C-alpha positions in Angstrom: 35.2 -234.4 52.2 35.6 -236.5 49.0 35.1 -234.5 45.9 35.1 -236.1 42.5 35.3 -234.6 39.0 31.6 -235.6 38.5 30.6 -233.5 41.5 32.3 -230.4 40.0 30.6 -231.1 36.6 27.3 -231.4 38.4 27.6 -228.1 40.3 28.5 -226.4 37.0 25.7 -228.0 35.0 23.0 -227.1 37.5 24.3 -223.5 37.8 24.2 -223.1 34.0 20.9 -224.9 33.4 19.1 -223.3 36.4 17.3 -226.6 37.3 17.7 -230.3 37.9 15.8 -231.5 34.8 17.8 -229.6 32.3 21.1 -230.3 34.1 20.3 -234.0 34.2 19.8 -233.9 30.4 23.1 -232.2 29.9 24.9 -234.8 32.1 23.0 -237.7 30.5 21.8 -239.1 33.8 18.3 -239.3 35.3 17.0 -236.5 37.5 16.6 -239.0 40.4 20.3 -239.9 40.1 21.3 -236.3 40.0 19.3 -235.5 43.1 20.9 -238.4 44.9 24.3 -237.2 43.9 23.6 -233.7 45.3 22.3 -235.0 48.5 25.4 -237.2 49.0 27.6 -234.2 48.3 25.7 -232.0 50.8 25.9 -234.7 53.4 29.7 -234.8 53.0 30.0 -231.0 53.1 27.5 -230.6 56.0 26.0 -227.5 54.4 23.4 -226.8 51.7 24.9 -226.1 48.3 21.7 -224.9 46.6 18.8 -222.5 47.5 16.0 -224.9 46.4 13.1 -222.5 46.9 14.4 -220.1 44.2 13.5 -220.4 40.5 15.7 -220.8 38.7 17.6 -222.9 41.2 20.5 -221.0 42.6 23.8 -221.9 44.4 24.2 -221.1 48.0 27.3 -219.3 49.2 29.0 -222.7 49.8 27.8 -223.8 46.4 29.5 -220.8 44.8 32.7 -221.7 46.5 32.5 -225.1 44.9 31.6 -223.6 41.5 34.7 -221.4 41.6 36.7 -224.6 42.2 35.0 -226.3 39.2 35.8 -223.3 37.0 39.4 -223.6 38.0 39.9 -227.3 37.8 37.7 -228.6 35.0 39.4 -226.6 32.2 42.7 -228.0 33.3 41.3 -231.6 33.3 39.8 -231.0 29.8 43.1 -229.7 28.6 44.9 -232.8 30.0 42.4 -235.1 28.4 42.9 -233.4 25.0 46.7 -233.7 25.5 46.4 -237.4 26.3 44.1 -237.8 23.2 46.8 -236.2 21.1 49.4 -238.6 22.5 47.2 -241.6 21.7 46.6 -240.4 18.2 50.2 -239.4 17.5 49.4 -235.7 17.1 51.3 -234.6 20.2 54.4 -235.7 22.1 57.9 -234.7 23.0 61.0 -234.6 20.8 64.1 -233.6 22.8 67.2 -234.0 20.7 70.8 -234.5 21.6 73.5 -233.9 19.1 76.8 -235.7 18.9 77.7 -233.9 15.7 78.7 -230.3 16.5 78.4 -229.1 12.9 74.8 -230.4 12.7 73.3 -227.4 14.5 73.3 -225.5 11.2 71.7 -228.3 9.3 69.2 -229.1 12.0 67.6 -225.7 12.6 65.8 -225.5 9.2 64.6 -229.0 9.8 63.1 -228.1 13.2 61.5 -225.0 11.8 59.7 -227.0 9.2 58.8 -229.6 11.8 57.3 -227.0 14.2 54.9 -225.8 11.5 53.7 -229.4 10.8 53.5 -230.6 14.4 52.8 -227.6 16.7 51.7 -229.8 19.5 55.0 -231.6 19.8 57.4 -230.2 22.4 60.8 -229.7 20.6 64.1 -229.0 22.4 67.8 -229.4 21.6 69.9 -230.7 24.5 73.6 -230.0 23.6 74.7 -230.4 27.2 74.0 -234.2 26.8 76.2 -234.6 23.8 78.8 -236.9 25.4 76.2 -239.1 27.2 73.5 -238.9 24.6 72.9 -242.5 24.0 72.5 -243.5 27.7 70.2 -240.5 28.0 68.1 -241.8 25.1 67.8 -245.2 26.9 66.8 -243.5 30.1 64.2 -241.4 28.2 65.9 -238.1 29.1 66.0 -237.4 25.3 64.0 -238.8 22.4 66.4 -238.7 19.5 70.2 -238.6 19.1 72.0 -237.4 16.0 75.1 -239.5 15.8 77.7 -240.9 13.3 78.7 -243.7 15.6 76.0 -246.4 15.8 76.1 -248.9 18.6 74.4 -252.2 19.4 72.1 -251.0 22.3 69.0 -252.8 23.7 65.9 -251.0 22.7 67.6 -248.4 20.4 67.3 -248.2 16.7 69.7 -246.3 14.4 68.1 -245.0 11.3 70.3 -243.7 8.4 69.8 -240.1 7.6 72.5 -239.4 4.9 76.1 -240.0 3.9 78.7 -237.2 3.9 82.4 -236.7 3.3 84.7 -235.0 5.7 86.9 -232.7 3.6 90.1 -230.8 4.1 89.6 -227.0 4.0 92.5 -224.5 3.5 93.2 -221.1 2.2 93.8 -221.0 -1.5 97.3 -219.6 -0.7 98.2 -222.6 1.5 101.0 -224.9 0.2 98.7 -227.9 0.6 96.2 -226.3 -1.8 98.4 -227.6 -4.7 97.8 -231.3 -3.7 94.9 -233.3 -5.1 94.2 -234.8 -1.6 95.7 -234.8 1.9 97.0 -237.6 4.1 97.5 -237.8 7.8 101.2 -236.9 7.5 100.2 -233.5 6.0 98.8 -232.4 9.3 102.1 -232.7 11.3 103.1 -229.2 10.5 99.7 -227.6 10.6 97.5 -225.7 13.1 94.2 -227.7 13.0 91.1 -225.5 13.7 88.3 -227.6 15.1 85.2 -227.6 17.2 85.6 -227.7 21.0 84.5 -231.4 21.4 86.3 -234.6 22.3 88.7 -235.8 19.7 86.9 -239.1 19.3 83.8 -237.1 18.2 85.7 -235.4 15.3 86.1 -237.2 12.0 89.6 -235.9 11.4 90.8 -237.6 14.5 88.7 -240.8 14.5 89.0 -241.5 10.8 92.5 -240.3 10.0 94.9 -238.9 12.7 94.3 -241.4 15.6 94.7 -244.5 13.4 97.8 -243.0 11.8 99.2 -241.9 15.2 99.7 -238.4 13.9 99.5 -235.2 16.0 99.0 -231.8 14.4 101.5 -229.1 15.3 98.8 -227.2 17.1 95.0 -227.3 17.7 92.8 -224.3 17.9 89.3 -224.8 19.1 86.5 -222.6 17.8 82.8 -222.8 18.5 81.3 -221.4 15.2 81.7 -222.8 11.7 81.7 -219.2 10.3 84.7 -218.3 12.5 86.5 -221.5 11.5 86.2 -220.5 7.9 87.2 -217.0 8.6 90.4 -218.2 10.2 91.1 -220.6 7.4 90.7 -217.9 4.8 93.2 -215.8 6.8 95.7 -218.7 6.6 95.7 -219.1 10.4 95.3 -222.8 10.1 93.4 -225.6 8.3 90.2 -227.5 9.1 88.2 -230.6 8.3 84.5 -230.2 7.9 81.6 -232.1 6.5 81.1 -231.5 2.8 77.6 -230.1 3.3 78.9 -227.5 5.8 81.4 -226.1 3.3 79.0 -226.0 0.3 79.6 -222.2 -0.1 83.3 -222.6 0.1 83.3 -224.7 -3.1 82.5 -221.5 -5.0 84.8 -219.1 -3.2 88.3 -218.2 -4.5 89.5 -217.8 -0.9 89.4 -221.5 -0.1 90.2 -224.9 -1.4 88.6 -228.2 -0.4 90.4 -231.5 -0.8 89.5 -235.2 -0.1 91.0 -236.9 2.9 93.3 -239.6 1.4 93.3 -240.6 -2.3 90.1 -242.7 -1.8 88.3 -240.1 0.3 86.4 -240.7 3.5 82.7 -241.4 3.7 80.7 -241.2 7.0 77.0 -241.8 7.7 74.8 -239.7 10.0 72.1 -241.5 11.9 69.1 -240.7 14.0 69.1 -242.9 17.1 65.6 -243.4 18.6 64.0 -245.8 21.0 62.5 -248.8 19.1 59.1 -248.2 20.7 59.0 -244.7 19.2 59.8 -245.8 15.6 56.2 -245.9 14.4 55.1 -242.5 15.9 54.0 -240.3 13.0 55.9 -237.2 14.2 59.1 -239.2 14.7 58.8 -240.4 11.1 58.1 -236.9 9.9 61.1 -235.4 11.6 63.4 -238.1 10.0 61.8 -237.4 6.6 62.5 -233.7 6.9 66.0 -234.3 8.1 66.8 -236.4 5.0 65.2 -233.9 2.7 67.2 -230.9 4.1 70.4 -232.9 3.8 69.7 -233.7 0.2 69.0 -230.0 -0.5 72.3 -229.0 1.1 74.3 -231.6 -0.8 72.7 -230.6 -4.1 73.9 -227.0 -3.8 
C-alpha cells in the first residue's frame, strides 16, 4: 500500500469537514478529483475507508486507523517544513562552537546568553572536546565556528577578527618580579608557572615567549579554572600569564600585579573561524557582533 502525505491530509479534511464538498474546498481541489483520490486509496487498501450512507460522512474503522496515522505524522511534517523555512530565511540553524582558547569560556558565556535570546531557533552548543582538532572539524562540518588565535590558510574557511588582546604576567604583589616594569623569558627560569591544562603550543606564554627563547620554567602547575589560578598566584604559589581581559579585576586588587611580557609587550588577535559558505548567514553575523561587543565591554573595565 502506497500512502502519500496528500492521502493523510485528505482523510483528515473529510473527517473534519463531514463531507466531500467542504473537504474539497479546504484542499483546493475539485470534488471529482477528491472522490477519485479516495477510490484509489480504498483500492490500494482493499477496504472501505468511509461510511458513505451516513450524514455527515463518517470514517470506517479502517479509516479511523488512517486518521490516527495522519494525526501522528502530519504535525511532524508541518514542524519539519517550518524548520526548513527557518533555515532558508536565516531564522534557524546550528551553531556548534569549538574553542582553542581555554580562557575564552568566561568571555563566551555572556555572548551565548545574549545570542540565545535573539535567536531562540538556533541550536547552540560548545564542543571543548574538539579543541585540538577544531579546524579540521570545522571543515568536516562537525562544528560551525572555531574561536582561535592561530589563523591558517585553509580551503573554504574564513577567519574573522574578533579583537586584539595582550597576554600579561600576573604575580603576587609580594613577588620579587613585582618590582620590574616588565618581564622577559629569562625571568621564568626560576618560577612555577601556573597554566591551563592544554598543549603548550596553545598557550601564549609558550608560543610567544618561552619556546622562541628556549626557556623552560622551573616547574609547571596546571589548573582548570581561572579563579583558582588567581588564588594560587595571590598565595605566591607561582606566577601566571593570562589575557588582559581575563585579569580585569586584578588591576584593582592590591594582592596582585600585572606586567607586560617584554619591554614592547605582546599583542595577540582572537578570530572566529567559520566556513565561507556561512559568512552571510544572519545569525552567524549576529554572534560575531555580540562577541566583539562583549570583548569591548571587558576591555573597557
